[in-house]
N, C-alpha and C positions, 0 to 999 in steps of 0.2 A: 227229485224233490228234496230240499234241505229242511229237515226238521230237527229241532232241539231234542236232546235225550228225554227231557221232561215231557215234551209233547208226545213223543213216541210211547212213553210209559202211560200217559193218560189215554191215548188211543187204544192201547192194549187192554187197559182196565175197562173201558167202555165196551170193547168187543167181548170181553169175558162176561160183563153184565148182560149183554144182549144174548149171548149163547146160553148162559145159565137161566135166564128168564124163559128162553125158548124151551129149554129142557123141562122146566117146571110146568109149562103149558102142555108139553107133549105127555108128561107123566099124568097130568089131570085128564087129558083126552083118553089116554090108555085106560085109566081107572074107570072112567065113565063108560067106555066101550066094554070093559070086562063085566060090568054090572048088567049089561043087556043079556037077554036069553039067546042061546045058540050062537055064540060068537066063536070064531076060530082065531088062532094065533096070527094068521095072515091079516085079518081085518083089524085086529088090535094094533099090530105093527104099522099097518098102512095109515090108520087114523092118527097114530102118534107121529108118524113121519110127516104127514100133511100139516098137522098142528105145529110141529117144530119149524118146518119150512115157511109156513105162513107167518108165524110170529117173527122169525128172523127177517123175512122179506119186508115186514112192516117196520121193525125196529131199526134196521141199518139205515134206510133212507131218512127216517125221522131223526136219528142221532146225527146224521151227516147234515141235514138241513138246519138243525139247531146249532151246529158248529162244534159238536163234541168229538167228531172223528176227523 
């Protein structure tokens, strides 16, 4: 695939935005899970991981469909 350097930089920027947005959602999920009674580290990490993966799985196809990636 031939891409211009400017296009590659834009793609990397949008990937970073997707990853950082997913991290914010994962942090929010972890904080909400910590507020529950009787939670363990395993459940907090699992809920954060699921939130991260779910957000990234929704953002990447959306960015690709819109033509940003």
